[in-house]
C-alpha positions, 0 to 999 in steps of 0.5 A, spaced: 527 474 551 521 478 549 521 485 553 514 486 554 515 493 557 516 497 551 520 504 551 514 511 551 517 517 548 518 522 553 516 527 549 509 524 549 506 528 555 499 525 554 501 517 553 498 516 546 500 510 544 497 506 538 500 499 535 499 496 528 499 488 527 501 486 520 505 481 516 508 481 509 512 476 505 514 475 497 507 471 496 502 476 499 507 482 498 508 488 501 502 493 500 499 491 507 506 494 511 506 500 506 500 502 507 500 501 515 507 505 515 503 511 511 498 511 516 503 510 521 506 517 519 500 521 520 499 518 528 506 520 529 504 527 526 499 527 531 503 525 537 502 518 538 507 513 539 507 507 534 509 501 535 509 495 529 507 488 531 510 483 525 512 476 524 516 477 518 523 478 517 525 485 519 532 485 518 531 487 510 527 493 512 530 500 512 529 504 519 522 508 518 522 514 522 520 513 528 515 507 527 517 502 532 518 495 528 518 489 533 519 482 531 514 477 535 514 469 534 506 469 535 500 474 537 501 472 545 506 476 545 504 481 542 497 481 546 503 480 552 505 487 551 499 491 549 497 489 556 503 491 559 503 497 557 495 498 557 495 500 550 488 501 548 488 501 540 490 496 535 490 497 527 489 490 524 491 488 517 492 481 517 486 479 512 489 477 506 487 471 501 492 465 504 489 466 511 483 462 513 477 466 516 477 461 522 483 463 524 482 470 523 476 469 528 480 466 533 486 472 533 481 478 533 477 474 539 484 473 543 486 481 542 479 483 544 479 478 550 484 484 553 480 489 552 484 493 546 479 496 541 481 494 534 480 497 528 480 492 522 484 494 516 480 492 510 475 487 513 474 483 506 472 477 509 465 476 512 467 474 519 462 478 523 466 480 528 465 486 532 470 491 531 470 498 534 470 501 526 473 499 519 477 502 515 477 501 507 483 504 503 480 504 497 476 510 493 469 511 496 467 507 489 468 499 491 462 495 495 464 490 500 460 485 504 457 490 510 458 487 517 452 487 521 456 488 528 460 494 526 457 501 526 463 505 523 466 503 516 470 509 514 473 508 507 478 512 502 485 514 500 486 519 506 491 514 509 496 516 504 501 521 506 504 525 501 506 532 502 507 537 497 506 532 491 506 537 486 513 539 488 515 533 488 513 531 481 516 535 475 510 535 470 512 534 463 507 534 456 510 527 454 512 521 457 519 520 457 520 516 464 516 509 466 516 506 472 515 498 471 514 495 478 509 489 480 510 489 487 514 485 492 510 479 491 514 474 486 512 475 479 519 475 476 516 471 470 511 475 469 515 481 469 520 478 463 514 477 460 512 484 460 519 487 458 520 482 453 514 485 449 516 492 450 523 490 447 520 488 441 517 494 440 523 498 440 520 503 444 525 509 445 524 511 452 527 510 459 524 504 463 525 503 471 524 497 473 523 496 481 525 490 484 526 487 490 531 482 488 536 484 483 540 478 481 537 476 475 535 483 472 542 485 468 543 479 466 536 478 462 536 485 460 541 488 457 539 494 453 541 501 454 535 504 456 533 499 462 534 501 469 534 497 475 532 499 482 531 496 489 525 496 491 522 503 495 518 503 501 512 508 498 511 511 491 513 518 494 520 516 495 520 513 488 517 520 485 523 524 488 528 518 486 526 517 478 521 523 477 517 518 472 511 520 468 507 514 467 507 507 471 507 499 469 504 495 475 500 490 477 493 489 481 496 491 487 495 498 492 500 501 488 494 503 483 491 507 488 498 511 490 499 513 483 493 515 482 492 519 489 499 522 486 496 524 479 501 519 475 497 515 469 498 508 469 497 501 466 495 496 470 496 488 467 492 482 471 495 476 471 488 474 474 481 476 471 479 481 477 471 484 474 471 488 480 477 492 479 476 493 471 469 495 471 472 501 477 478 503 474 476 503 467 469 507 468 472 512 473 478 514 468 484 512 474 488 509 468 488 503 463 487 496 464 489 490 461 486 483 462 492 479 459 499 480 455 496 480 448 492 486 450 498 489 452 502 488 447 497 490 442 495 497 445 502 500 450 505 504 444 499 507 442 497 509 449 503 513 451 504 516 444 497 519 446 498 526 449 491 528 450 489 522 453 495 522 458 493 529 460 486 527 461 487 521 466 492 526 470 487 531 472 482 526 473 485 523 478 487 529 483 480 529 486 483 523 490 488 528 493 483 533 495 481 531 502 485 534 508 489 527 510 490 529 518 483 528 519 484 521 518 487 520 525 481 524 529 476 519 525 479 512 527 480 514 534 473 518 536 470 513 540 476 510 543 476 511 551 
């Protein structure tokens, strides 16, 4: 039985509440959850009670600070909780390639019918829904289809909360530790191919492979310079734990987190993505290869080029200039 009345912190005298609606799994990955969690922490710093509704498995998650994660069977349950507690704002991050546009429109309409203000996170589809606002978690470089029914579109990496990044990361003049992560989506076969290429090149550096499932790891790779780690909730935690200088990643949210922290990265694509390829390489945020052949041909030369890596690292730090706390005020500006 679902408790439709939720517990509000006594410290919150102004009764400021925001809720998130997001899902995650091995198919769509954990990027949606990670970015919602980052933004949720900024709301907490501004004195909000934060609730996160999800249909996904919450047993595999560690307790994430003061974010209240609530498991729901359907959006009907979340709507009842929001209505019962008179919550005025929901941030929805449910758009992904495996979701149908027709279903999305129906879900958005159900929430709007109870009078809650909806901020759509991403809005990559042409739903033409009248959101209160759209927040696109990308650098102000990527162009998406306009929604004529939405007046406010906020974009940028301000949702990322890296407090004292310069203190967390120990700067080095050369690459010694490399992070290898393809996210939480199931890309085990692709990862094995990448590590086999690295093994053939006999590179004497430390490789830290981050996986959601560690079952196959030690059987596949038995070299002394390869270490395995359980999946981190965000790059900030990984930096504190591993102190890596470079990263090999897939085409997901991690590349933005790394760029924001000023860490050079190499994106290896499983599928072609012309939009990200043009922006990522032209703006010098990192390296990008559309196939494994190019990766094998250039990887060793890249990590040995100190001048190029330093140039990339300095170039990326411009993403970290803005005051992150302002994003909360921008998002809630018109909420009554």
